[in-house]
KEBAPA-248623 format. One record per atom (N, C-alpha, C): atom name; x, y, z; residue in one letter; residue number from 1. Coordinates in nm, 3 decimals. Example, Ala and Ser with C-alpha at 12.3 -4.5 7.8 and 13.67 -1.06 7.14 Angstrom:
BEGIN
N_1.319_-0.569_0.780_A_1
CA_1.230_-0.450_0.780_A_1
C_1.320_-0.330_0.780_A_1
N_1.285_-0.225_0.708_S_2
CA_1.367_-0.106_0.714_S_2
C_1.290_0.003_0.787_S_2
This chain:
BEGIN
N_3.602_-3.037_0.085_M_1
CA_3.627_-3.163_0.018_M_1
C_3.725_-3.242_0.103_M_1
N_3.690_-3.367_0.130_K_2
CA_3.777_-3.455_0.206_K_2
C_3.821_-3.568_0.114_K_2
N_3.951_-3.572_0.088_V_3
CA_4.007_-3.657_-0.017_V_3
C_4.075_-3.781_0.037_V_3
N_4.043_-3.894_-0.025_G_4
CA_4.118_-4.017_-0.009_G_4
C_4.188_-4.040_-0.142_G_4
N_4.320_-4.048_-0.141_M_5
CA_4.395_-4.057_-0.266_M_5
C_4.461_-4.193_-0.282_M_5
N_4.460_-4.242_-0.407_F_6
CA_4.525_-4.368_-0.440_F_6
C_4.635_-4.345_-0.540_F_6
N_4.742_-4.422_-0.524_R_7
CA_4.856_-4.413_-0.613_R_7
C_4.900_-4.552_-0.655_R_7
N_4.981_-4.559_-0.758_C_8
CA_5.033_-4.685_-0.810_C_8
C_5.142_-4.739_-0.718_C_8
N_5.127_-4.863_-0.680_M_9
CA_5.228_-4.925_-0.594_M_9
C_5.362_-4.941_-0.667_M_9
N_5.356_-4.956_-0.800_Q_10
CA_5.478_-4.976_-0.878_Q_10
C_5.565_-4.850_-0.887_Q_10
N_5.505_-4.732_-0.868_T_11
CA_5.584_-4.609_-0.880_T_11
C_5.619_-4.547_-0.745_T_11
N_5.574_-4.607_-0.635_E_12
CA_5.597_-4.544_-0.505_E_12
C_5.745_-4.530_-0.468_E_12
N_5.831_-4.615_-0.523_D_13
CA_5.973_-4.603_-0.489_D_13
C_6.045_-4.494_-0.568_D_13
N_5.979_-4.440_-0.673_M_14
CA_6.043_-4.332_-0.751_M_14
C_5.969_-4.200_-0.742_M_14
N_5.850_-4.200_-0.680_C_15
CA_5.770_-4.078_-0.672_C_15
C_5.708_-4.066_-0.533_C_15
N_5.748_-3.965_-0.457_P_16
CA_5.692_-3.946_-0.324_P_16
C_5.557_-3.875_-0.323_P_16
N_5.502_-3.844_-0.439_G_17
CA_5.371_-3.780_-0.446_G_17
C_5.371_-3.630_-0.426_G_17
N_5.487_-3.568_-0.424_T_18
CA_5.495_-3.425_-0.396_T_18
C_5.417_-3.339_-0.495_T_18
N_5.418_-3.376_-0.622_T_19
CA_5.344_-3.297_-0.721_T_19
C_5.194_-3.313_-0.700_T_19
N_5.150_-3.433_-0.665_D_20
CA_5.008_-3.454_-0.635_D_20
C_4.963_-3.363_-0.520_D_20
N_5.041_-3.362_-0.413_Y_21
CA_5.007_-3.282_-0.295_Y_21
C_5.014_-3.132_-0.326_Y_21
N_5.113_-3.094_-0.406_K_22
CA_5.128_-2.953_-0.442_K_22
C_5.007_-2.905_-0.523_K_22
N_4.966_-2.983_-0.622_F_23
CA_4.850_-2.944_-0.703_F_23
C_4.724_-2.937_-0.618_F_23
N_4.712_-3.026_-0.522_M_24
CA_4.597_-3.024_-0.433_M_24
C_4.598_-2.896_-0.349_M_24
N_4.714_-2.864_-0.293_K_25
CA_4.727_-2.745_-0.207_K_25
C_4.703_-2.616_-0.284_K_25
N_4.758_-2.609_-0.407_L_26
CA_4.747_-2.487_-0.488_L_26
C_4.619_-2.484_-0.573_L_26
N_4.541_-2.592_-0.567_K_27
CA_4.417_-2.605_-0.645_K_27
C_4.443_-2.586_-0.794_K_27
N_4.538_-2.664_-0.841_K_28
CA_4.571_-2.667_-0.984_K_28
C_4.534_-2.804_-1.040_K_28
N_4.546_-2.819_-1.170_G_29
CA_4.517_-2.947_-1.235_G_29
C_4.373_-2.988_-1.208_G_29
N_4.354_-3.108_-1.160_A_30
CA_4.220_-3.160_-1.133_A_30
C_4.147_-3.084_-1.023_A_30
N_4.218_-3.006_-0.945_F_31
CA_4.159_-2.934_-0.832_F_31
C_4.126_-2.789_-0.865_F_31
N_4.154_-2.748_-0.988_E_32
CA_4.124_-2.612_-1.031_E_32
C_3.972_-2.589_-1.027_E_32
N_3.934_-2.476_-0.974_G_33
CA_3.792_-2.441_-0.967_G_33
C_3.721_-2.492_-0.843_G_33
N_3.790_-2.564_-0.758_I_34
CA_3.729_-2.611_-0.634_I_34
C_3.740_-2.499_-0.531_I_34
N_3.626_-2.452_-0.486_D_35
CA_3.624_-2.339_-0.393_D_35
C_3.640_-2.380_-0.248_D_35
N_3.596_-2.499_-0.214_E_36
CA_3.601_-2.542_-0.074_E_36
C_3.742_-2.581_-0.032_E_36
N_3.763_-2.587_0.097_E_37
CA_3.890_-2.631_0.152_E_37
C_3.910_-2.778_0.118_E_37
N_4.034_-2.816_0.087_I_38
CA_4.065_-2.955_0.056_I_38
C_4.145_-3.014_0.172_I_38
N_4.092_-3.120_0.229_E_39
CA_4.158_-3.190_0.339_E_39
C_4.192_-3.330_0.292_E_39
N_4.317_-3.369_0.308_L_40
CA_4.361_-3.503_0.269_L_40
C_4.335_-3.598_0.386_L_40
N_4.244_-3.692_0.367_I_41
CA_4.208_-3.789_0.471_I_41
C_4.313_-3.900_0.479_I_41
N_4.361_-3.944_0.363_G_42
CA_4.459_-4.051_0.361_G_42
C_4.507_-4.081_0.221_G_42
N_4.619_-4.153_0.215_V_43
CA_4.678_-4.194_0.088_V_43
C_4.708_-4.343_0.099_V_43
N_4.676_-4.415_-0.006_N_44
CA_4.705_-4.558_-0.007_N_44
C_4.743_-4.597_-0.149_N_44
N_4.793_-4.719_-0.165_T_45
CA_4.825_-4.768_-0.299_T_45
C_4.712_-4.859_-0.347_T_45
N_4.723_-4.896_-0.471_C_46
CA_4.627_-4.988_-0.532_C_46
C_4.641_-5.129_-0.475_C_46
N_4.754_-5.155_-0.409_G_47
CA_4.782_-5.288_-0.356_G_47
C_4.864_-5.373_-0.451_G_47
N_4.900_-5.316_-0.564_G_48
CA_4.977_-5.389_-0.664_G_48
C_4.885_-5.444_-0.772_G_48
N_4.944_-5.474_-0.885_C_49
CA_4.866_-5.522_-1.000_C_49
C_4.793_-5.652_-0.963_C_49
N_4.668_-5.660_-1.003_P_50
CA_4.589_-5.576_-1.091_P_50
C_4.505_-5.468_-1.020_P_50
N_4.533_-5.438_-0.895_G_51
CA_4.463_-5.329_-0.826_G_51
C_4.334_-5.367_-0.758_G_51
N_4.316_-5.494_-0.728_K_52
CA_4.190_-5.541_-0.668_K_52
C_4.164_-5.484_-0.529_K_52
N_4.266_-5.437_-0.460_K_53
CA_4.247_-5.387_-0.324_K_53
C_4.189_-5.246_-0.318_K_53
N_4.187_-5.176_-0.430_V_54
CA_4.139_-5.038_-0.431_V_54
C_3.994_-5.027_-0.384_V_54
N_3.909_-5.117_-0.425_V_55
CA_3.767_-5.107_-0.392_V_55
C_3.746_-5.109_-0.240_V_55
N_3.801_-5.207_-0.173_T_56
CA_3.783_-5.214_-0.027_T_56
C_3.857_-5.101_0.043_T_56
N_3.971_-5.061_-0.010_R_57
CA_4.044_-4.949_0.049_R_57
C_3.969_-4.818_0.029_R_57
N_3.903_-4.801_-0.084_A_58
CA_3.821_-4.681_-0.107_A_58
C_3.703_-4.678_-0.010_A_58
N_3.642_-4.791_0.012_E_59
CA_3.533_-4.798_0.110_E_59
C_3.582_-4.756_0.248_E_59
N_3.701_-4.798_0.284_E_60
CA_3.757_-4.761_0.414_E_60
C_3.786_-4.612_0.421_E_60
N_3.833_-4.553_0.311_M_61
CA_3.856_-4.408_0.308_M_61
C_3.724_-4.334_0.334_M_61
N_3.616_-4.382_0.274_V_62
CA_3.485_-4.319_0.293_V_62
C_3.441_-4.334_0.439_V_62
N_3.462_-4.451_0.497_K_63
CA_3.429_-4.471_0.639_K_63
C_3.505_-4.374_0.728_K_63
N_3.625_-4.337_0.686_R_64
CA_3.708_-4.246_0.765_R_64
C_3.687_-4.099_0.728_R_64
N_3.585_-4.072_0.646_G_65
CA_3.546_-3.934_0.621_G_65
C_3.564_-3.881_0.480_G_65
N_3.625_-3.956_0.390_A_66
CA_3.646_-3.907_0.254_A_66
C_3.513_-3.894_0.180_A_66
N_3.495_-3.781_0.113_D_67
CA_3.378_-3.765_0.026_D_67
C_3.420_-3.762_-0.121_D_67
N_3.552_-3.770_-0.143_T_68
CA_3.609_-3.768_-0.278_T_68
C_3.723_-3.869_-0.284_T_68
N_3.723_-3.951_-0.388_I_69
CA_3.834_-4.043_-0.414_I_69
C_3.910_-3.989_-0.533_I_69
N_4.040_-3.970_-0.515_V_70
CA_4.126_-3.916_-0.619_V_70
C_4.230_-4.022_-0.656_V_70
N_4.247_-4.043_-0.785_F_71
CA_4.351_-4.132_-0.834_F_71
C_4.466_-4.046_-0.883_F_71
N_4.583_-4.068_-0.826_A_72
CA_4.701_-3.991_-0.865_A_72
C_4.733_-4.015_-1.013_A_72
N_4.798_-3.919_-1.072_S_73
CA_4.828_-3.925_-1.215_S_73
C_4.920_-4.040_-1.254_S_73
N_4.989_-4.100_-1.158_C_74
CA_5.071_-4.217_-1.191_C_74
C_4.983_-4.331_-1.240_C_74
N_4.860_-4.336_-1.193_M_75
CA_4.769_-4.442_-1.235_M_75
C_4.706_-4.412_-1.371_M_75
N_4.651_-4.293_-1.385_S_76
CA_4.576_-4.261_-1.508_S_76
C_4.662_-4.211_-1.623_S_76
N_4.769_-4.141_-1.591_K_77
CA_4.853_-4.083_-1.697_K_77
C_4.993_-4.143_-1.705_K_77
N_5.031_-4.221_-1.604_G_78
CA_5.163_-4.283_-1.607_G_78
C_5.276_-4.195_-1.559_G_78
N_5.246_-4.082_-1.498_N_79
CA_5.352_-3.996_-1.445_N_79
C_5.423_-4.069_-1.331_N_79
N_5.551_-4.065_-1.314_P_80
CA_5.648_-3.987_-1.389_P_80
C_5.714_-4.063_-1.504_P_80
N_5.683_-4.191_-1.524_I_81
CA_5.758_-4.270_-1.622_I_81
C_5.688_-4.288_-1.756_I_81
N_5.564_-4.238_-1.768_G_82
CA_5.494_-4.248_-1.895_G_82
C_5.426_-4.382_-1.920_G_82
N_5.404_-4.459_-1.814_F_83
CA_5.339_-4.589_-1.829_F_83
C_5.219_-4.593_-1.736_F_83
N_5.102_-4.567_-1.792_A_84
CA_4.978_-4.567_-1.713_A_84
C_4.941_-4.709_-1.671_A_84
N_4.862_-4.719_-1.567_C_85
CA_4.815_-4.848_-1.518_C_85
C_4.732_-4.918_-1.625_C_85
N_4.769_-5.038_-1.664_P_86
CA_4.691_-5.109_-1.765_P_86
C_4.555_-5.156_-1.712_P_86
N_4.536_-5.148_-1.581_H_87
CA_4.410_-5.191_-1.518_H_87
C_4.324_-5.073_-1.473_H_87
N_4.366_-4.951_-1.505_F_88
CA_4.301_-4.832_-1.450_F_88
C_4.152_-4.824_-1.481_F_88
N_4.113_-4.847_-1.603_E_89
CA_3.971_-4.837_-1.639_E_89
C_3.886_-4.936_-1.560_E_89
N_3.938_-5.056_-1.544_Q_90
CA_3.866_-5.157_-1.467_Q_90
C_3.859_-5.119_-1.319_Q_90
N_3.967_-5.063_-1.266_I_91
CA_3.971_-5.021_-1.125_I_91
C_3.869_-4.911_-1.100_I_91
N_3.871_-4.808_-1.182_I_92
CA_3.781_-4.694_-1.160_I_92
C_3.635_-4.736_-1.177_I_92
N_3.609_-4.826_-1.271_K_93
CA_3.473_-4.877_-1.291_K_93
C_3.426_-4.952_-1.166_K_93
N_3.511_-5.035_-1.110_A_94
CA_3.476_-5.112_-0.990_A_94
C_3.451_-5.021_-0.870_A_94
N_3.531_-4.918_-0.856_V_95
CA_3.512_-4.823_-0.745_V_95
C_3.380_-4.749_-0.762_V_95
N_3.352_-4.703_-0.882_R_96
CA_3.225_-4.633_-0.909_R_96
C_3.105_-4.723_-0.880_R_96
N_3.114_-4.848_-0.922_E_97
CA_3.004_-4.941_-0.899_E_97
C_2.981_-4.965_-0.750_E_97
N_3.089_-4.978_-0.674_R_98
CA_3.076_-5.007_-0.532_R_98
C_3.032_-4.886_-0.451_R_98
N_3.087_-4.769_-0.482_L_99
CA_3.057_-4.650_-0.402_L_99
C_2.937_-4.572_-0.452_L_99
N_2.901_-4.591_-0.577_G_100
CA_2.786_-4.521_-0.632_G_100
C_2.803_-4.370_-0.633_G_100
N_2.693_-4.301_-0.610_D_101
CA_2.693_-4.154_-0.616_D_101
C_2.729_-4.088_-0.484_D_101
N_2.762_-4.165_-0.382_K_102
CA_2.788_-4.103_-0.252_K_102
C_2.925_-4.035_-0.243_K_102
N_3.011_-4.059_-0.340_V_103
CA_3.141_-3.991_-0.341_V_103
C_3.173_-3.939_-0.481_V_103
N_3.251_-3.832_-0.484_R_104
CA_3.303_-3.778_-0.609_R_104
C_3.430_-3.855_-0.642_R_104
N_3.451_-3.881_-0.770_I_105
CA_3.572_-3.950_-0.813_I_105
C_3.646_-3.860_-0.912_I_105
N_3.774_-3.839_-0.884_I_106
CA_3.861_-3.759_-0.972_I_106
C_3.969_-3.854_-1.022_I_106
N_3.986_-3.861_-1.155_D_107
CA_4.074_-3.965_-1.211_D_107
C_4.217_-3.923_-1.241_D_107
N_4.257_-3.806_-1.195_Y_108
CA_4.398_-3.765_-1.209_Y_108
C_4.424_-3.651_-1.110_Y_108
N_4.549_-3.613_-1.096_T_109
CA_4.583_-3.499_-1.010_T_109
C_4.646_-3.386_-1.090_T_109
N_4.743_-3.420_-1.173_H_110
CA_4.815_-3.317_-1.251_H_110
C_4.847_-3.363_-1.391_H_110
């Protein structure tokens, strides 16, 4: 599995993503049950609210080898501050529409 991961731009100054990376490495949370090796292709932000840059950035991740797009839990669950992205459903829908079935999409990490 080759992962391109997205995180919330609003939380990047308080969360370095260590829990996301740890769960990926230990195959916990959203990565539980994945037998193949997990390689992180890249990490980027949504570009800031309302997250319109995710679609083109996800396409670029795929061009660079990602076969899976993962959204960090700061977007879907609001970790670490408990405030999920109010645009998350629209973002994930747009990414799915643009990328179709050629990539796996995981909507959280831990």
